[in-house]
C-alpha positions in Angstrom: 195.5 166.4 52.5 192.0 166.6 51.0 189.1 165.2 53.0 187.6 162.1 51.2 183.9 162.5 50.5 181.5 159.9 49.1 178.5 161.5 47.4 175.6 159.0 46.9 173.1 160.7 44.7 171.4 159.6 41.4 171.7 163.2 40.0 174.8 163.0 37.8 174.7 166.8 37.1 174.7 167.6 40.8 177.7 165.4 41.3 179.6 167.3 38.6 178.7 170.6 40.2 179.6 169.6 43.8 182.7 167.7 42.8 184.0 170.8 41.0 183.1 173.2 43.9 184.2 170.9 46.8 187.5 169.9 45.1 188.4 173.6 45.2 187.7 173.7 48.9 189.7 170.8 50.3 187.7 167.7 49.3 188.3 164.7 47.1 184.8 163.6 45.9 183.9 160.1 44.8 180.4 159.6 43.3 177.9 156.7 43.4 174.6 157.0 41.5 172.6 154.7 43.7 172.5 153.3 47.2 173.9 149.8 46.4 176.9 151.3 44.6 177.4 153.7 47.4 177.5 150.9 50.0 179.9 149.0 47.8 182.2 152.0 47.5 182.2 152.3 51.3 183.2 148.7 51.6 186.0 149.0 49.2 187.4 152.4 50.1 188.3 154.8 52.9 186.3 158.0 53.3 186.0 160.8 55.8 182.3 161.6 55.3 179.3 160.7 53.3 176.9 163.0 51.5 173.7 161.1 50.9 170.5 161.8 49.0 167.2 160.6 50.5 165.2 160.1 47.4 166.9 157.5 45.1 165.6 154.5 43.1 166.2 151.1 44.7 167.8 151.6 48.1 166.7 155.0 49.3 168.8 157.2 51.6 166.9 156.1 54.7 167.8 152.4 54.1 171.4 153.3 53.2 171.8 155.2 56.5 170.5 152.2 58.4 173.1 149.9 56.7 176.0 152.3 57.2 175.2 152.8 60.9 175.1 149.1 61.4 178.9 149.0 60.6 180.3 152.5 60.8 180.3 155.9 62.7 181.4 157.8 59.6 179.9 161.3 59.5 176.8 161.5 57.2 175.1 164.6 55.8 171.7 163.9 54.2 170.3 165.7 51.2 166.7 165.8 50.1 164.3 167.8 47.9 161.8 167.7 50.7 161.7 170.3 53.4 159.4 168.4 55.7 160.5 168.1 59.3 159.5 164.5 59.5 162.2 163.6 56.9 164.8 165.5 59.0 163.7 163.8 62.2 163.9 160.3 60.6 167.3 160.9 59.2 168.7 162.3 62.4 167.1 159.5 64.5 168.8 156.9 62.3 172.2 158.5 63.0 172.8 161.1 60.3 174.9 163.9 61.6 173.2 166.7 59.7 170.6 167.4 57.0 170.5 169.9 54.1 167.4 170.5 52.1 167.6 171.0 48.3 168.0 173.5 46.8 171.0 174.6 48.9 173.9 176.9 48.3 177.3 175.1 47.9 178.7 177.5 50.6 176.1 176.3 53.1 176.9 172.7 52.3 180.6 173.2 52.6 180.1 174.8 56.0 178.0 171.9 57.2 180.5 169.3 55.9 183.3 171.1 57.7 181.3 171.2 60.9 180.6 167.5 60.9 184.2 166.7 60.2 185.3 169.0 63.1 183.0 167.2 65.4 184.3 163.8 64.3 187.9 164.7 65.1 189.4 163.8 68.5 189.1 166.5 71.1 192.7 167.5 72.0 191.4 168.9 75.4 191.2 165.4 76.9 188.0 166.3 78.6 186.4 163.6 80.8 183.1 164.1 82.6 181.9 162.1 85.6 178.3 162.6 86.9 177.1 160.0 89.4 177.4 156.6 87.8 178.0 158.1 84.3 181.5 158.5 82.9 182.1 160.3 79.5 185.3 160.3 77.6 184.8 163.3 75.3 187.9 162.7 73.0 187.1 159.1 72.6 183.3 159.8 72.3 182.6 156.9 74.7 180.2 156.6 77.5 180.0 154.2 80.5 177.3 153.8 83.1 178.1 151.9 86.2 181.3 150.7 84.5 179.6 149.2 81.4 179.9 150.7 78.0 176.9 152.4 76.4 176.7 151.3 72.8 175.3 152.8 69.6 174.8 156.5 70.6 174.4 158.6 67.5 176.5 161.7 67.1 173.8 164.0 68.2 172.8 161.9 71.2 176.4 161.9 72.4 176.7 165.7 72.0 173.4 166.2 73.8 174.5 164.0 76.7 177.8 165.9 76.9 175.9 169.2 77.0 173.7 168.0 79.9 176.8 166.6 81.7 178.7 169.8 81.5 175.8 171.6 83.2 174.7 168.7 85.5 172.2 169.8 88.0 171.1 172.8 86.0 168.1 172.9 83.6 168.7 173.4 79.9 165.8 174.7 78.0 164.4 172.4 75.4 164.8 175.0 72.6 168.4 175.7 73.7 169.7 172.1 74.1 170.9 171.5 70.5 172.8 174.8 70.6 174.4 173.9 73.9 175.4 170.6 72.2 177.1 172.5 69.4 174.3 171.5 67.1 172.6 174.8 66.6 173.0 174.5 62.8 170.7 171.4 62.8 167.4 172.9 61.7 164.8 170.8 63.5 161.9 171.4 65.9 161.6 170.8 69.6 160.0 167.4 69.0 163.4 166.2 67.7 165.0 167.1 71.0 162.3 165.0 72.8 163.1 162.1 70.5 166.8 162.3 71.2 166.2 162.4 75.0 163.9 159.4 74.7 166.6 157.5 72.8 169.2 158.5 75.3 167.2 157.3 78.2 166.6 154.0 76.5 170.3 153.4 75.8 171.3 154.5 79.3 168.7 152.2 80.9 166.8 155.2 82.4 163.2 154.4 82.9 161.2 157.1 81.0 158.3 156.8 83.5 160.5 157.5 86.5 163.9 158.7 85.1 166.7 159.0 87.6 169.3 160.4 85.2 167.8 162.7 82.6 164.8 164.4 84.3 162.1 166.5 82.6 161.3 169.9 84.0 157.9 170.3 82.6 157.4 173.3 80.3 161.1 174.2 80.5 163.6 171.5 79.4 165.9 168.8 80.8 168.4 168.3 83.5 171.0 165.6 84.2 170.8 164.7 87.8 174.0 164.8 89.8 172.6 162.1 92.1 171.2 159.2 90.1 170.6 156.9 93.0 
């Protein structure tokens, strides 16, 4: 059954090109020419992923991501004509799952869409991780600390936490952490990793001044402590 994709972009020509290409590769594409119509389409339909342009009149892609993430965990891949790292960081911080800069090849976009859809699917392995007071249900993509649920983790934050938990007690280099998390295709700098760690600490209730869970090894990377007492 074709994956259902919502493309929110004010470029009608781009929609025609992508709809033609992606429909030949397992997607059914619905288009919305601005952010407001895109949000309305999400409210009225069922989709497997969103492809979202950053630069649009009216509601831009950044605001649309905020509104989607307030209600849904649907995978989001952002598009923009800008190649600036700041744009990538902002989109990923807000909860986008990946980012592709225009101009891009349709094959690259297809690969990235398939990757985010794979990550969104339940993990048949049934893997569950327990590190100190932290419990992670990988298939359910849920986290508890001291028995209480941890809410609002973005997709990347969850994957980074799982990577740290799988190697609890061992340092993961900053420049290798996204690859360990299965996010090696996300083209961002080391500063983005620091931002994700900062957000994880905040959501886990881990004091950044004296962290007991995710500790910084200066000049190297991060380690999830096995003993968080």
